[in-house]
N, C-alpha and C positions, 0 to 999 in steps of 0.2 A: 217233553210233555207239552201238549198244546192246551193253553188256557182258553176257556170259553168266556165270552163277555157276560156280564151280569150273573156271574156264578161265584159262590162263596167257597173258599178253600181254607182248610186248617193245615198249617205248615208247622212242623216241629223238627227238632234235631236234638240229639243227645250225645254226650261224650262217650267214647269207647269204654265198655265195661262200667258205664255210669260214672266215669271219671269227671271231675270238674272241667268246665270249659271257661268259666268266669272265676278268676281268683281274687280280684279286687275291684274297687269302684272304677278305676280307669278302664278295665276290660269291658264293663257294662257300657260305659260312655263311648268307647271306641265302636262297639257293636251298634249302638243307637245312631252314631254319626254315619256309619255305613248304610244303615237303613234309610236315613234321611237323604243321603246323597245319591243312592242308587235305586231305591225302590219307590219312594214317594212320587217320583215323576211319572210312574207308569201304573200305580195301583193305589188303592185306599186301604189303610189298615184299620180295622174296626177295634181291635184290642191286641195286646201282647202281654206275655208273661216271661220274664227273664229269671231263671233260677240258677243256682251254682252249677248244676250239671246238665241243664237243657234250656231250650227256649221254645216257645209256642207263639203262633200268631194266627189270627183269623183275618182273612181279607177276601 
């Protein structure tokens, strides 16, 4: 996928068959650390939502 400059994207992912992807606090924190170390250098995140079986973000 080619991202266009100055465009907003809604990105989400869900566990298979709506299974959980986050099981405890450490899972959420690990995910947030990965976002910080890999995505914030190349994009702005306007908001995000982490739920036990999926995540969403708008950037």
